[in-house]
VEXPA-325618 format. One record per residue (C-alpha): residue number from 1; residue in one letter; x, z, y. Coordinates in nm, 2 decimals. Layout:
BEGIN
+-----+------+--------+--------+--------+
!  nr ! rest !     xx !     zz !     yy !
+-----+------+--------+--------+--------+
! NUM !    A !      X !      Z !      Y !
...
+-----+------+--------+--------+--------+
! end
This chain:
BEGIN
+-----+------+--------+--------+--------+
!  nr ! rest !     xx !     zz !     yy !
+-----+------+--------+--------+--------+
!   1 !    M !   1.08 !   2.97 !   3.99 !
!   2 !    T !   1.47 !   3.01 !   4.04 !
!   3 !    D !   1.58 !   3.37 !   4.11 !
!   4 !    T !   1.64 !   3.44 !   4.50 !
!   5 !    G !   1.75 !   3.77 !   4.52 !
!   6 !    N !   2.09 !   3.64 !   4.63 !
!   7 !    V !   1.90 !   3.51 !   4.91 !
!   8 !    D !   1.80 !   3.66 !   5.26 !
!   9 !    G !   1.68 !   3.55 !   5.57 !
!  10 !    W !   1.34 !   3.37 !   5.61 !
!  11 !    V !   1.19 !   3.01 !   5.55 !
!  12 !    E !   0.82 !   2.92 !   5.75 !
!  13 !    A !   0.53 !   2.89 !   5.53 !
!  14 !    G !   0.57 !   2.52 !   5.34 !
!  15 !    F !   0.99 !   2.52 !   5.34 !
!  16 !    E !   1.04 !   2.76 !   5.01 !
!  17 !    P !   1.13 !   2.46 !   4.83 !
!  18 !    V !   1.44 !   2.50 !   5.05 !
!  19 !    R !   1.45 !   2.84 !   4.95 !
!  20 !    E !   1.45 !   2.75 !   4.63 !
!  21 !    A !   1.73 !   2.52 !   4.61 !
!  22 !    F !   1.97 !   2.73 !   4.84 !
!  23 !    A !   1.92 !   3.00 !   4.57 !
!  24 !    A !   1.94 !   2.73 !   4.28 !
!  25 !    N !   2.32 !   2.64 !   4.45 !
!  26 !    F !   2.45 !   3.00 !   4.37 !
!  27 !    A !   2.26 !   3.02 !   4.05 !
!  28 !    E !   2.37 !   2.65 !   3.90 !
!  29 !    R !   2.61 !   2.50 !   4.14 !
!  30 !    G !   2.86 !   2.78 !   4.19 !
!  31 !    E !   2.79 !   2.86 !   4.48 !
!  32 !    V !   2.99 !   3.16 !   4.62 !
!  33 !    G !   2.86 !   3.25 !   5.03 !
!  34 !    A !   2.65 !   3.02 !   5.19 !
!  35 !    A !   2.41 !   2.97 !   5.44 !
!  36 !    V !   2.14 !   2.70 !   5.56 !
!  37 !    S !   1.92 !   2.60 !   5.87 !
!  38 !    V !   1.71 !   2.38 !   5.95 !
!  39 !    Y !   1.51 !   2.30 !   6.34 !
!  40 !    V !   1.20 !   2.11 !   6.31 !
!  41 !    A !   1.05 !   1.98 !   6.70 !
!  42 !    G !   1.30 !   2.29 !   6.87 !
!  43 !    R !   1.20 !   2.57 !   6.68 !
!  44 !    P !   1.33 !   2.71 !   6.37 !
!  45 !    V !   1.18 !   2.67 !   6.08 !
!  46 !    V !   1.47 !   2.77 !   5.79 !
!  47 !    D !   1.75 !   3.06 !   5.84 !
!  48 !    L !   1.90 !   3.14 !   5.49 !
!  49 !    W !   2.23 !   3.33 !   5.39 !
!  50 !    G !   2.40 !   3.41 !   5.10 !
!  51 !    G !   2.65 !   3.53 !   4.84 !
!  52 !    I !   2.99 !   3.64 !   4.91 !
!  53 !    A !   3.16 !   3.60 !   5.23 !
!  54 !    D !   3.55 !   3.68 !   5.09 !
!  55 !    P !   3.56 !   3.74 !   4.73 !
!  56 !    A !   3.88 !   3.97 !   4.77 !
!  57 !    E !   3.70 !   4.24 !   4.95 !
!  58 !    G !   3.36 !   4.20 !   4.83 !
!  59 !    R !   3.24 !   4.17 !   5.21 !
!  60 !    P !   2.87 !   3.99 !   5.14 !
!  61 !    W !   2.79 !   3.74 !   5.36 !
!  62 !    A !   2.58 !   3.85 !   5.67 !
!  63 !    Q !   2.38 !   3.69 !   5.96 !
!  64 !    D !   2.64 !   3.70 !   6.19 !
!  65 !    T !   2.90 !   3.56 !   5.93 !
!  66 !    V !   3.11 !   3.20 !   6.05 !
!  67 !    V !   3.32 !   2.99 !   5.83 !
!  68 !    P !   3.54 !   2.71 !   5.93 !
!  69 !    V !   3.35 !   2.39 !   5.87 !
!  70 !    F !   3.62 !   2.13 !   5.84 !
!  71 !    S !   3.54 !   1.76 !   5.99 !
!  72 !    S !   3.17 !   1.92 !   6.06 !
!  73 !    T !   3.36 !   2.02 !   6.42 !
!  74 !    K !   3.38 !   1.64 !   6.44 !
!  75 !    G !   3.03 !   1.59 !   6.57 !
!  76 !    V !   3.02 !   1.92 !   6.75 !
!  77 !    T !   3.36 !   1.72 !   6.98 !
!  78 !    A !   3.14 !   1.43 !   6.95 !
!  79 !    V !   2.89 !   1.56 !   7.17 !
!  80 !    G !   3.14 !   1.70 !   7.41 !
!  81 !    A !   3.23 !   1.36 !   7.46 !
!  82 !    N !   2.90 !   1.14 !   7.48 !
!  83 !    L !   2.82 !   1.43 !   7.72 !
!  84 !    A !   3.16 !   1.33 !   7.89 !
!  85 !    I !   3.05 !   0.98 !   7.92 !
!  86 !    E !   2.69 !   1.10 !   8.03 !
!  87 !    R !   2.86 !   1.27 !   8.30 !
!  88 !    G !   3.03 !   0.96 !   8.40 !
!  89 !    L !   3.41 !   1.16 !   8.34 !
!  90 !    L !   3.46 !   0.94 !   8.06 !
!  91 !    D !   3.38 !   0.55 !   8.02 !
!  92 !    P !   3.38 !   0.42 !   7.67 !
!  93 !    D !   3.48 !   0.04 !   7.75 !
!  94 !    E !   3.80 !   0.14 !   7.94 !
!  95 !    P !   4.14 !   0.21 !   7.79 !
!  96 !    V !   4.19 !   0.53 !   7.73 !
!  97 !    A !   4.48 !   0.50 !   7.94 !
!  98 !    R !   4.28 !   0.50 !   8.22 !
!  99 !    Y !   4.30 !   0.87 !   8.18 !
! 100 !    W !   4.59 !   0.96 !   7.94 !
! 101 !    P !   4.87 !   0.71 !   8.14 !
! 102 !    E !   5.11 !   0.79 !   7.85 !
! 103 !    F !   4.89 !   0.67 !   7.56 !
! 104 !    A !   4.96 !   0.31 !   7.70 !
! 105 !    A !   5.33 !   0.32 !   7.52 !
! 106 !    A !   5.38 !   0.13 !   7.17 !
! 107 !    G !   5.14 !  -0.15 !   7.24 !
! 108 !    K !   4.80 !   0.06 !   7.28 !
! 109 !    E !   4.76 !   0.00 !   7.65 !
! 110 !    S !   4.44 !  -0.19 !   7.56 !
! 111 !    I !   4.26 !   0.08 !   7.33 !
! 112 !    T !   3.97 !   0.17 !   7.41 !
! 113 !    V !   3.78 !   0.52 !   7.40 !
! 114 !    R !   3.46 !   0.34 !   7.20 !
! 115 !    Q !   3.77 !   0.27 !   6.95 !
! 116 !    V !   3.91 !   0.59 !   6.94 !
! 117 !    L !   3.51 !   0.72 !   6.88 !
! 118 !    S !   3.45 !   0.48 !   6.64 !
! 119 !    H !   3.81 !   0.54 !   6.41 !
! 120 !    Q !   3.93 !   0.17 !   6.51 !
! 121 !    A !   4.24 !   0.27 !   6.72 !
! 122 !    G !   4.46 !   0.23 !   6.42 !
! 123 !    L !   4.64 !   0.63 !   6.45 !
! 124 !    P !   4.48 !   0.79 !   6.14 !
! 125 !    L !   4.81 !   1.03 !   6.13 !
! 126 !    V !   5.10 !   1.14 !   6.28 !
! 127 !    E !   5.40 !   1.03 !   6.19 !
! 128 !    G !   5.72 !   1.20 !   6.12 !
! 129 !    D !   5.82 !   1.56 !   6.05 !
! 130 !    I !   5.64 !   1.80 !   6.22 !
! 131 !    S !   5.66 !   2.23 !   6.22 !
! 132 !    L !   5.33 !   2.37 !   6.16 !
! 133 !    D !   5.38 !   2.56 !   6.44 !
! 134 !    D !   5.46 !   2.26 !   6.63 !
! 135 !    A !   5.09 !   2.13 !   6.48 !
! 136 !    L !   4.94 !   2.40 !   6.60 !
! 137 !    S !   5.04 !   2.35 !   6.97 !
! 138 !    W !   4.87 !   2.05 !   7.10 !
! 139 !    D !   5.12 !   1.90 !   7.35 !
! 140 !    P !   5.40 !   1.85 !   7.06 !
! 141 !    V !   5.13 !   1.61 !   6.87 !
! 142 !    V !   5.00 !   1.48 !   7.13 !
! 143 !    E !   5.24 !   1.33 !   7.29 !
! 144 !    R !   5.42 !   1.21 !   6.95 !
! 145 !    L !   5.06 !   1.00 !   6.96 !
! 146 !    A !   5.09 !   0.86 !   7.32 !
! 147 !    R !   5.42 !   0.78 !   7.17 !
! 148 !    Q !   5.33 !   0.55 !   6.86 !
! 149 !    A !   5.21 !   0.25 !   6.78 !
! 150 !    P !   4.89 !   0.16 !   6.57 !
! 151 !    L !   4.91 !   0.10 !   6.22 !
! 152 !    W !   4.66 !  -0.19 !   6.25 !
! 153 !    E !   4.54 !  -0.43 !   6.48 !
! 154 !    P !   4.33 !  -0.16 !   6.72 !
! 155 !    G !   3.92 !  -0.32 !   6.67 !
! 156 !    S !   4.02 !  -0.51 !   6.33 !
! 157 !    Q !   3.93 !  -0.25 !   6.12 !
! 158 !    H !   3.83 !   0.12 !   6.13 !
! 159 !    G !   3.98 !   0.35 !   5.92 !
! 160 !    Y !   3.90 !   0.75 !   5.94 !
! 161 !    H !   4.12 !   0.94 !   6.13 !
! 162 !    M !   4.11 !   1.24 !   5.97 !
! 163 !    R !   4.27 !   1.48 !   6.18 !
! 164 !    T !   4.39 !   1.29 !   6.47 !
! 165 !    Y !   4.06 !   1.22 !   6.62 !
! 166 !    G !   4.06 !   1.59 !   6.72 !
! 167 !    W !   4.38 !   1.53 !   6.93 !
! 168 !    L !   4.29 !   1.21 !   7.03 !
! 169 !    V !   3.92 !   1.28 !   7.16 !
! 170 !    G !   4.02 !   1.63 !   7.28 !
! 171 !    E !   4.32 !   1.49 !   7.49 !
! 172 !    L !   4.04 !   1.27 !   7.64 !
! 173 !    L !   3.79 !   1.56 !   7.70 !
! 174 !    R !   4.12 !   1.78 !   7.81 !
! 175 !    R !   4.21 !   1.48 !   8.11 !
! 176 !    V !   3.87 !   1.49 !   8.24 !
! 177 !    G !   3.78 !   1.83 !   8.20 !
! 178 !    G !   3.93 !   1.96 !   8.48 !
! 179 !    G !   4.23 !   2.06 !   8.25 !
! 180 !    R !   4.04 !   2.29 !   8.05 !
! 181 !    S !   4.17 !   2.26 !   7.65 !
! 182 !    P !   3.91 !   2.07 !   7.47 !
! 183 !    G !   3.79 !   2.39 !   7.29 !
! 184 !    R !   3.74 !   2.58 !   7.60 !
! 185 !    F !   3.52 !   2.23 !   7.76 !
! 186 !    L !   3.33 !   2.24 !   7.44 !
! 187 !    R !   3.23 !   2.65 !   7.49 !
! 188 !    D !   3.12 !   2.58 !   7.81 !
! 189 !    E !   2.97 !   2.28 !   7.81 !
! 190 !    V !   2.80 !   2.24 !   7.43 !
! 191 !    A !   2.81 !   2.60 !   7.28 !
! 192 !    A !   2.78 !   2.82 !   7.54 !
! 193 !    P !   2.43 !   2.66 !   7.76 !
! 194 !    L !   2.24 !   2.69 !   7.38 !
! 195 !    G !   2.40 !   3.02 !   7.30 !
! 196 !    L !   2.61 !   2.90 !   7.01 !
! 197 !    D !   2.81 !   3.09 !   6.77 !
! 198 !    F !   3.05 !   2.82 !   6.70 !
! 199 !    W !   3.37 !   2.77 !   6.82 !
! 200 !    V !   3.71 !   2.53 !   6.83 !
! 201 !    G !   3.97 !   2.83 !   6.88 !
! 202 !    L !   3.83 !   3.16 !   6.79 !
! 203 !    P !   3.87 !   3.41 !   6.96 !
! 204 !    E !   4.08 !   3.77 !   6.79 !
! 205 !    E !   3.73 !   3.99 !   6.89 !
! 206 !    E !   3.55 !   3.79 !   6.66 !
! 207 !    E !   3.82 !   3.76 !   6.33 !
! 208 !    P !   3.64 !   4.02 !   6.17 !
! 209 !    R !   3.33 !   3.79 !   6.07 !
! 210 !    V !   3.50 !   3.51 !   5.96 !
! 211 !    A !   3.44 !   3.43 !   5.58 !
! 212 !    A !   3.67 !   3.36 !   5.34 !
! 213 !    V !   3.78 !   3.00 !   5.28 !
! 214 !    V !   3.77 !   2.97 !   4.86 !
! 215 !    P !   3.96 !   2.67 !   4.78 !
! 216 !    P !   3.81 !   2.41 !   4.54 !
! 217 !    T !   3.86 !   2.51 !   4.13 !
! 218 !    D !   4.02 !   2.18 !   4.05 !
! 219 !    D !   4.29 !   1.95 !   4.15 !
! 220 !    I !   4.24 !   1.76 !   4.48 !
! 221 !    R !   4.39 !   1.44 !   4.46 !
! 222 !    A !   4.24 !   1.42 !   4.11 !
! 223 !    A !   3.86 !   1.46 !   4.25 !
! 224 !    L !   3.98 !   1.15 !   4.47 !
! 225 !    A !   4.11 !   0.91 !   4.23 !
! 226 !    P !   3.78 !   0.77 !   4.26 !
! 227 !    F !   3.83 !   0.63 !   4.60 !
! 228 !    G !   4.14 !   0.40 !   4.50 !
! 229 !    D !   4.50 !   0.39 !   4.48 !
! 230 !    S !   4.52 !   0.43 !   4.87 !
! 231 !    L !   4.88 !   0.50 !   4.97 !
! 232 !    L !   4.74 !   0.58 !   5.30 !
! 233 !    L !   4.50 !   0.86 !   5.21 !
! 234 !    A !   4.79 !   1.00 !   4.99 !
! 235 !    R !   4.94 !   1.00 !   5.38 !
! 236 !    V !   4.67 !   1.14 !   5.59 !
! 237 !    F !   4.53 !   1.39 !   5.33 !
! 238 !    D !   4.75 !   1.67 !   5.45 !
! 239 !    N !   4.93 !   1.49 !   5.78 !
! 240 !    P !   5.05 !   1.63 !   5.98 !
! 241 !    G !   5.38 !   1.77 !   5.80 !
! 242 !    G !   5.22 !   1.82 !   5.46 !
! 243 !    H !   5.10 !   2.14 !   5.60 !
! 244 !    F !   4.73 !   2.03 !   5.59 !
! 245 !    N !   4.65 !   2.14 !   5.22 !
! 246 !    Y !   4.31 !   2.28 !   5.15 !
! 247 !    D !   4.44 !   2.67 !   5.06 !
! 248 !    G !   4.49 !   2.94 !   5.16 !
! 249 !    M !   4.60 !   2.83 !   5.52 !
! 250 !    W !   4.28 !   2.78 !   5.65 !
! 251 !    N !   4.22 !   3.22 !   5.60 !
! 252 !    T !   4.49 !   3.27 !   5.90 !
! 253 !    R !   4.47 !   3.39 !   6.21 !
! 254 !    A !   4.74 !   3.13 !   6.33 !
! 255 !    L !   4.48 !   2.83 !   6.21 !
! 256 !    H !   4.12 !   3.01 !   6.37 !
! 257 !    A !   4.34 !   3.03 !   6.65 !
! 258 !    C !   4.47 !   2.74 !   6.76 !
! 259 !    E !   4.23 !   2.41 !   6.85 !
! 260 !    L !   4.21 !   2.13 !   6.63 !
! 261 !    P !   3.88 !   1.98 !   6.73 !
! 262 !    S !   3.89 !   1.74 !   6.43 !
! 263 !    S !   3.89 !   2.00 !   6.16 !
! 264 !    N !   3.92 !   2.38 !   6.29 !
! 265 !    G !   3.57 !   2.46 !   6.45 !
! 266 !    I !   3.42 !   2.80 !   6.27 !
! 267 !    G !   3.06 !   2.88 !   6.37 !
! 268 !    D !   2.72 !   2.96 !   6.13 !
! 269 !    A !   2.46 !   2.69 !   6.04 !
! 270 !    R !   2.19 !   2.84 !   6.28 !
! 271 !    S !   2.43 !   2.72 !   6.54 !
! 272 !    L !   2.51 !   2.38 !   6.38 !
! 273 !    A !   2.11 !   2.33 !   6.33 !
! 274 !    R !   2.01 !   2.42 !   6.68 !
! 275 !    L !   2.30 !   2.19 !   6.83 !
! 276 !    Y !   2.18 !   1.90 !   6.66 !
! 277 !    A !   1.83 !   1.98 !   6.74 !
! 278 !    S !   1.86 !   1.99 !   7.08 !
! 279 !    V !   1.97 !   1.62 !   7.15 !
! 280 !    V !   1.66 !   1.51 !   6.96 !
! 281 !    G !   1.30 !   1.54 !   7.05 !
! 282 !    E !   1.21 !   1.78 !   7.36 !
! 283 !    G !   1.56 !   1.97 !   7.30 !
! 284 !    V !   1.54 !   2.34 !   7.22 !
! 285 !    D !   1.40 !   2.62 !   7.44 !
! 286 !    G !   1.36 !   2.35 !   7.71 !
! 287 !    V !   1.78 !   2.23 !   7.70 !
! 288 !    R !   1.79 !   1.87 !   7.62 !
! 289 !    T !   2.24 !   1.84 !   7.53 !
! 290 !    L !   2.22 !   1.44 !   7.54 !
! 291 !    Q !   1.97 !   1.25 !   7.70 !
! 292 !    P !   1.75 !   1.01 !   7.48 !
! 293 !    A !   1.98 !   0.70 !   7.66 !
! 294 !    T !   2.29 !   0.87 !   7.57 !
! 295 !    V !   2.19 !   0.95 !   7.20 !
! 296 !    A !   2.07 !   0.60 !   7.17 !
! 297 !    A !   2.43 !   0.46 !   7.29 !
! 298 !    A !   2.60 !   0.67 !   7.09 !
! 299 !    T !   2.43 !   0.62 !   6.78 !
! 300 !    E !   2.42 !   0.28 !   6.79 !
! 301 !    Q !   2.67 !   0.10 !   6.50 !
! 302 !    Q !   2.98 !   0.05 !   6.56 !
! 303 !    V !   3.16 !   0.00 !   6.28 !
! 304 !    R !   3.05 !  -0.07 !   5.90 !
! 305 !    G !   3.17 !  -0.15 !   5.61 !
! 306 !    P !   3.54 !  -0.04 !   5.36 !
! 307 !    D !   3.68 !   0.25 !   5.53 !
! 308 !    A !   4.07 !   0.16 !   5.55 !
! 309 !    V !   4.17 !   0.54 !   5.48 !
! 310 !    I !   3.94 !   0.69 !   5.24 !
! 311 !    M !   3.82 !   0.33 !   5.07 !
! 312 !    V !   3.50 !   0.36 !   5.04 !
! 313 !    E !   3.20 !   0.21 !   5.31 !
! 314 !    T !   3.18 !   0.42 !   5.64 !
! 315 !    R !   2.93 !   0.37 !   5.91 !
! 316 !    F !   3.01 !   0.51 !   6.26 !
! 317 !    G !   2.86 !   0.53 !   6.56 !
! 318 !    L !   3.05 !   0.68 !   6.87 !
! 319 !    G !   3.19 !   1.00 !   6.71 !
! 320 !    F !   2.90 !   1.04 !   6.46 !
! 321 !    M !   2.86 !   0.93 !   6.11 !
! 322 !    L !   2.57 !   0.71 !   6.06 !
! 323 !    G !   2.34 !   0.77 !   5.78 !
! 324 !    P !   2.35 !   0.71 !   5.51 !
! 325 !    S !   2.70 !   0.70 !   5.51 !
! 326 !    F !   2.75 !   1.10 !   5.47 !
! 327 !    G !   2.47 !   1.22 !   5.22 !
! 328 !    A !   2.25 !   0.99 !   5.00 !
! 329 !    A !   1.98 !   1.21 !   5.07 !
! 330 !    N !   2.05 !   1.14 !   5.43 !
! 331 !    P !   1.77 !   0.91 !   5.58 !
! 332 !    R !   1.92 !   0.58 !   5.78 !
! 333 !    R !   1.88 !   0.69 !   6.16 !
! 334 !    C !   2.00 !   1.03 !   6.08 !
! 335 !    F !   2.33 !   1.15 !   6.30 !
! 336 !    G !   2.63 !   1.39 !   6.24 !
! 337 !    H !   2.90 !   1.45 !   6.00 !
! 338 !    A !   3.02 !   1.62 !   5.68 !
! 339 !    G !   3.33 !   1.84 !   5.63 !
! 340 !    A !   3.56 !   1.86 !   5.36 !
! 341 !    G !   3.44 !   2.10 !   5.13 !
! 342 !    G !   3.07 !   2.04 !   5.16 !
! 343 !    S !   2.94 !   2.16 !   5.51 !
! 344 !    L !   2.74 !   1.95 !   5.63 !
! 345 !    S !   2.52 !   1.90 !   5.99 !
! 346 !    F !   2.33 !   1.63 !   6.13 !
! 347 !    A !   1.98 !   1.57 !   6.35 !
! 348 !    D !   1.69 !   1.36 !   6.27 !
! 349 !    P !   1.52 !   1.18 !   6.53 !
! 350 !    D !   1.24 !   1.01 !   6.37 !
! 351 !    A !   1.14 !   1.36 !   6.23 !
! 352 !    G !   1.27 !   1.54 !   6.50 !
! 353 !    V !   1.51 !   1.74 !   6.27 !
! 354 !    G !   1.83 !   1.94 !   6.36 !
! 355 !    F !   1.98 !   2.04 !   6.00 !
! 356 !    G !   2.31 !   2.29 !   5.89 !
! 357 !    Y !   2.46 !   2.39 !   5.60 !
! 358 !    V !   2.75 !   2.57 !   5.56 !
! 359 !    M !   2.99 !   2.78 !   5.28 !
! 360 !    N !   3.31 !   2.91 !   5.16 !
! 361 !    H !   3.38 !   2.74 !   4.85 !
! 362 !    L !   3.57 !   2.41 !   4.88 !
! 363 !    R !   3.46 !   2.10 !   4.63 !
! 364 !    F !   3.54 !   1.75 !   4.66 !
! 365 !    D !   3.26 !   1.57 !   4.51 !
! 366 !    P !   3.29 !   1.17 !   4.53 !
! 367 !    A !   2.92 !   1.10 !   4.47 !
! 368 !    G !   2.78 !   1.34 !   4.69 !
! 369 !    D !   2.82 !   1.74 !   4.69 !
! 370 !    P !   2.50 !   1.86 !   4.48 !
! 371 !    R !   2.46 !   2.16 !   4.69 !
! 372 !    S !   2.44 !   1.99 !   5.04 !
! 373 !    E !   2.25 !   1.72 !   4.90 !
! 374 !    S !   1.93 !   1.95 !   4.71 !
! 375 !    L !   1.89 !   2.15 !   5.07 !
! 376 !    V !   1.90 !   1.77 !   5.24 !
! 377 !    R !   1.58 !   1.67 !   4.95 !
! 378 !    A !   1.41 !   2.02 !   4.99 !
! 379 !    T !   1.39 !   1.97 !   5.37 !
! 380 !    Y !   1.24 !   1.67 !   5.34 !
! 381 !    D !   0.99 !   1.73 !   5.06 !
! 382 !    A !   0.85 !   2.01 !   5.27 !
! 383 !    L !   0.83 !   1.82 !   5.56 !
! 384 !    G !   0.66 !   1.52 !   5.37 !
! 385 !    A !   0.40 !   1.82 !   5.20 !
! 386 !    R !   0.31 !   1.96 !   5.55 !
! 387 !    R !   0.23 !   1.64 !   5.67 !
! 388 !    S !   0.04 !   1.48 !   5.40 !
+-----+------+--------+--------+--------+
! end
């Protein structure tokens, strides 16, 4: 049995395999600090945390520690976008320019909201030089994207909009959300009703709780080599302006305070699990964030196949990654999003599961992150044992 002395929190009877897998991540897989949470049928059954939140300070990972979750943010943003669709604020088949008239420039007048949400718009990067201050200031980036021409015929293929997804979808939310910033929209309409400890645009008073991102041990570009010789991936990877490397910049107040609805969400595992639990089954504590018909439409496959940017097969609905394309252990019907370095959050409508895993030590494993996969497998092993 794995020593679980590095682990705090609790599991419901029957979910001990998840605690074992979580402890093994520290003992065998180089975990530094992390948390995992699982909901089943609207109830929490796993809430674990452990390790070191900030190695430089020796600060332990506490129950209330939060951490940047990178592209797991996109799943939260997708919930917000689909909520706007459910309320009639957005129509997925209408041109983006209906809501954002400036976007029609450079041949983009026919790009639809659906194409933006499913990475088909052909705008995976911000072209040209841009200062870091401008890249973190919203308007300079969205104005550039509005002026740009797409890199491919919209709708003809899909390619992961690694960071531009956040500006494109976020600007749509700003346009239809009464002038609120996208982070404010997500806070008001998604996080607050569920009591989530999650922000896109972190308030300064929450800063002391943030775990420090620990850069990957190995060279990232070497880890990306199996994806193939893709010039576009090389251009997108640290875009815009070459500023977005996976280094110490993710530990700065400027990066935490700005709003990047693609990649700078800061929160904890239980908030991600609770959010995804709220969109399946009966929801959580009487709150169903998205209605069943909305979820069915949002998780209908929009694209599947070789991704023009990251050069592997991907599968998307309306903003959500669809299983098993974001984790070999994930069932096909699950939906959610993975984040750079290892974070993972998803819903499984068949099993009634909401799952969240966050960590501070970044790894880039083209074959899949063994830390999250071990936790997912342990979760389903526990579910199978309970039902047998």
